[in-house]
N, C-alpha and C positions, 0 to 999 in steps of 0.2 A: 504493498498499498503503500503511496503517495499522500504526504499529510500539507495542505499548504491554509497556511496561516499570513493573515498582518504581522507585521515584525511586533515583536512579543521580548519582553523581559523579564523573563521568570524570577529574578532576583529582583526585581523592583518593591515590589510588596512580599512581607510575610506575617501569618497573625500562628499561634499557639497557645493554646491553653489547660485547664484543667481539666476537660470532658470532650474525651477523645471525638464524641458522636459531633460534637460543631467545629471540630478540626478536620473531619471527614465532611462536611458540610462544607465548609470553606473551601479546601481543596476541589471540590466536585466543581462551586461555584466559580470560583478563582480559573481551572483550563478550562469551563465554558463559556467567559470572554476570551480567552484567546484563541479555542475552539470555533466558534462563530463569529469571524474575523474577515472571513476566506471571501467574501466577496470584497472585499476595499469599503465596506459600507454597511452600517447597521440593518439585517435585514430580520426579517421575524422567523428564521428558521430557512430549512432545506426544502419546505414543499414552497414555497408560493415565494421565496429567495426576491423579495420587494420591500422596504425599508414601511413600515409605521408609525408614528410621533409617540405615541405612549412607550411601545417596545424600544423605539431607541430613545428615549429619554432613562430609563431604567439601564438601558446598557448604558448609556454616557457615561452616569452616575457607577455604576459595578467599575466600566474603564478606568476610570479616575482612580477606584480605590485599591487597583492592579497594577498599575502601570503608568509614568508620568508619561502617558501622551495623550493630546488633546489633540492633535488636526486631524482625528477620523469621525470623532465626536463632531467637531465642524461642521466634516463636510458634510456626513451624514443629516444633519439640523440644518441648517442650507441648503440640501436637495431637497428636503420636506418642507420646506417654505415654500419653494416652489411645486414642487406635487403633493399636494395635500393628501389624505385619505377621507373617508367618508365618515368617519364619528365624530358628535360634536364635543365632548370631551378630547380627540386625538388634538385638533385644530389651536385647542388653548394648549395644549402641553408642547406648542410650540413655542412660547413664549418662556414657559419653565426652563426650556434646552437652552435659547438665548441668556436667561440667567446664569442659568449653572455655566455657560460658556465663559461667560464673562467673571463671575465669582473665582473661578478655578485660575484663569490665565491673567485678568488684568487687562484683558488686551479688550478694547471699547471698536476695533475692525468693524468687527460682522455686528453688531448689535447697533451701530451708528447707519451701512450698509443697509440695512433691512429694516430702519426703524417703522416706516410704512406699515411696511409688510406685519411686521408684528403688534401696530397700534387695529389694524385688520383683524387680524388673531384674536384680539380680547375677544368678539363679534359682541361689541356693544350693541352692532347695529340690532340686535336682536333683544333688545331691552325696553321694559314696559315704562310707563313710570316710575313706579318705586323700585328700579331697577335690576328686576330682575327678567334673566332671559327665558325667552323660549322659540326651540325650532319648529311648534306645531301653532304659533300663532298668524302665521302669511306673513314674514316678516323676512322670510329665508327669499331674497330674490336673486333674481341674475346677476346683480350688479354688486352683491354681497357676495355670489362664488364666484365673481373672478376679481375681486379685492383679494381673496383670499387663496386662489389658487385650487380652486378644486371643480374638478369635472366630474361632479357624482352630485346623489342625493345628499344631504346633511341629515345624520341621522345620530341622535342620543344613543351610547352603549350602558354606560355604569357598569358595566364588568363583561368579559365573554372565556366561557360559552353560552350561548342562551342553550334553552333545554331541546332545544332541536336537535345541537351536537352532539346528544347526550345520553348514554341508555337509562332509559325513565324519566327523562326528561323538564328533568328540575335545574339543570340549570347555576351557574356557580354565580348567582344576581341576590342569592337569598330571598327569593319570592319577591323580589323590586317590582312594587306599582309604578310601571313606566307612562307618570302623568304625564299632562304638560307642563305644567310648571315643579320641574326635576331637581330635587336635591341638590344630587351627587351635579350636575351639569351646572348648578349657581354655585356651588365649593371652588368647584375649576376657574370660574369665572370669579370668584371674590379671587381668588391664588393669583388669577391673569392680572389683575387691575391693580394688586398688591406689589406685583413686580415690575409692569410696567409703571407706577410710580418711581420704583429703585433706578428704571432703566433709565428713565428721562431723567434722572438727577443727574444719572454719569454722564450724559450727555449736555448736562447744562441746559434746561429747558425746564426749568423750575415753574414754569405758568399750567406745562404739560402735566408735571408730576403733583401740582395742586388739586388738577382734575381728577388726573387718578386716584388719588387720595379720598377725595372727595365721591367720588366713584364707588369704588369701593368701600365705603364705610353705609352708602345708600345698602350696598348689595346685603353689607353685616346684616344691617338694622332689617332688612325687610328678612332677609332668612331665619333671624331669627324670631322675628315677628310671625311671619306665615307658615314655619314650615318647622316649630316645634313644638309640640303635645307636654304643657304645662303637666299634668295631670301624671303623665307617665316620665314626667324629667328626661325626654327623648324625642330625638328628631323625627319627621316621618320622611316617605319618598318621596313624596308630592303633594301639592296642595290640594285641599280638598278627599286626603286619602286618611285614613287609620294606621296604614300598617306600617311599619317601621323595620328598617335591615340594618343589617351590620354595615352597608356602604355607606349608607344614607347617616349614620352615625360617625364613621373613622373617618369620611373625609371632612369632615365639620372638626374634627378634633386636629386630624395631620394640619389643616390649614389655618389652624387660631380663630374660627369662629365662635369656639364656646364657651362662653363665660365663664369665671373660674365657678360660681356659686352653682352652677350647672353641669360641673365637671367628675362630680363621683359619680352620677347617673346616667348619665352617658358613660361612663368607664365602666361603670357597671353590668354597663347591655351589652358593650361591644364584648365584655369579655365570657358573657353567656353565651354566644354566637358560635364561639368558637372562631375555627379553620372559616365559615363557610364566606368564604370567596376563591378566586383563582388565582395561580402565582403571580397574576398580575395585581390582583388586589394585596396581594401579601404586603409586598412592599407599603405599601399605604398604610397598612394594617399597623404595622412592625415600625415604622413612622413615628404614628400616633404614639403607638405607647412607650416607645423612647421618649418623645417630646414633654409628654409627661408624667414621665419617671415610673413607670410599669416597667423595669428590666426585668422582673424577674419573668411574669406573663409571658413576654417578649421573649426571652431564652427555654420556656419552655415551650412554646411553638415551634423555635427553628430546631429543635432536638426530639421533639417528641417523633414517636414510631410509630403514628398510625397511619393510614393510607391518605390522607393530605398535609404531605408533611416531603421534606427533601431529605429523609433517613430511608424515608418507603423509597423514593425514588433511587438510592445508592443499594439497599440494602435487598429492599426484594425484588424491586423491578431491574433492577442489575444497572443503571442508566450509568454512565462516565461524562454527561453532557445533561444540563438541565432541560426538565421534558417543556414541552406546551403547554400542558395538564397535569394536574396532582396524577393521572393514572390514567389507563388508554379509555374505563371507562367513566370517568367523567370527561374525556373528549373522545370521538368515535376515531377521528381520522387524525389526531395529534401527532406532532415530528418528533423526531427525538434530540432534538440540539435547538433549543430554543431561550437566546438569553435576558429575553423577560422572564423566567424563574427561575434568573441566577440574586437574588435580589440582597440575601445574608453577603455577597460580594461588596455592596458597597454599606448595607447595615453598620456588617459586625467595625469598619475600621471608623464610617461617620457614625454611629450611634453607642456601639458598646462599648470601643474602644474612645469613640467623640470627639473624634478630627476632627475639626470642618473651618473654612474659612469666616475671616469674620471679615473681612475687608478684602475686597479685591485683588486676587493675584496672591494670596495667602500672606501678605505684605504682613497684617496679625491674623492668629486664628486659635481655635481654643481646642482644648484637651480635657474632655469630661468624660471621664471614665461612667459606665453603668455597666459592671459585670456580675452584680445580681449577686448568685452563693458560686459562684465560681471561685477556687482558691487564689488561682491567678490568671493573668492574660497576656500575653505578650504582642507587642504587633510594631513591624515598618510600614510606616503609610506614606507613598510617593508623593509630593507637593513640587508645581513647578520649581520652589524655590529651594528644592534638596527634600529627602525622606524625612520624617519625623519618629524619632524611635519613641514608643512609650511602653513601659513594662508595670504592673499592675499585680500587690501580692497581699491577701488579707488575712488577718487569722483572728483567733478571738478576742483579743487587743489592739491591733493598730491596721490601719488600713495604709501603705505606702504603693507611690505615685514615681515613678523612676522616668524621664523625659526628655529628651536630648532636642533642642530647637536649632533648627538651620543657623545658620549665618548673617542672615538680613531679612530677620524676623523676627513679633515677637509673640510670647503666646502670655494666654490667662488659662490661669489651669484650676480648674475644682474636683473639690475631692467633698464626699457627703458628710452632712453636718449628722454625726453619731449621736452627740450631747449638745448643750446648750452652750458650750462654750464655743469661742472663735478663733482660739489660738490653736496655729498648727506649726510645724516646724518645713523650714523648710535649708538644706542646706547644712543642716546642722544649727540653726539658727530660729528662735520662739518668733514670730510674728503673730499679728493679729488681723484676720480674714473677715473681705466681705462675706455677710449671709445675702444667700437670694433660694428661697424656699428652699426645698432640702439639703442645700449645697451651699459650701463654702468655695470663694476663688481669692485668685492671687494675679494681677494684672500684669503686665512688660517683664514677663520671663524672661530674657533675655539669649545671646546662644551660648551652646552649650551644654554640657547632662546638668541635672539639676533632681534632688529628691527632695518627695514633699510626704510628709508622716504625719497624720494625726489620730488621735489614739479612739476607742470605740469607746 
């Protein structure tokens, strides 16, 4: 056999922890990004061999997590801007891809060149007076389709596949009620508006930034007024529905739409649904859980051995590349090589190890480990400024983070706030850290190796 892949540095990234199952999941997902790069553009697997925005976005973040490589992601993103695909949420993903490209590279060339295209892909043209958008209210015009470069009908997707692709006909949408004013679609619309504000600021367009901030706030208010059931404390699938799915709650949580006083009931509901989503939806489910401090449950999902899990792909199916769906019974025509199923390749470095840029091009970044019950976790995370090395260990008395910062950036390091004390030890010196929620943090940690210790 002859293997073909895009140039890939196998040593750019590393992960190892005290859980052998999670180590196997990492290796599966890391290799999947290398193996599925053979077309020179992010494709959705060997069967179709064409790019789709949501597939490409997960592929992009995963690629950033496993190699110091940024051109393949940009090429895929820019191809999709001009060759859009049919799902409503996929169009909105173009804005997410544009922001990720800028945040990880610090280069404004792409967002500047495609700024007007990105504006169209927020789908503001589909908005009613309260800011909520719909593809079913007569606002999808030929002018809009031309502006977003779509040569197809625009249709909501929520998750994939639907029941028609599955044995038993249930689908991966958790019985989602596909109404006109769709919660998942509008959550993505909110996210796109929020990121367009950031893009406008980066391009020195303050009036545009203020406009997108205003529109995002309007959408946030309308979602919380029209798409939330106050009696149950959870979000519903669409306006005029009573059905509440995993998706209608995990996407608002992932995108910062859930007010603090509503988070407990929303998180409890999400946890009650299990992995009632596809491998695509799993990316956002895990992201939502880590964003809101549910690292133990996120770890349980990544290491679970039931038939909707990555260990199932490895140990039961015998896959060496992530599948398009959890199992063939969940998608009759699945292929065995889908990068959109490799979410842990980005979730582990970004969320479990916690290395994320806080300024474009990793000028500043955070290290916010959330290792749950692991005894230790070690990682090398590639960035455009060099590798970030992180080692986390914990026992009954201490929690220890060792981090190596590249020479041309600074880090903010977080540790859990186990007690009321805000004292932590950095490089042998005790200092007072700043408290933020369940964490303590210290800013402006410069180049070199540093050790942070906190008592439990």
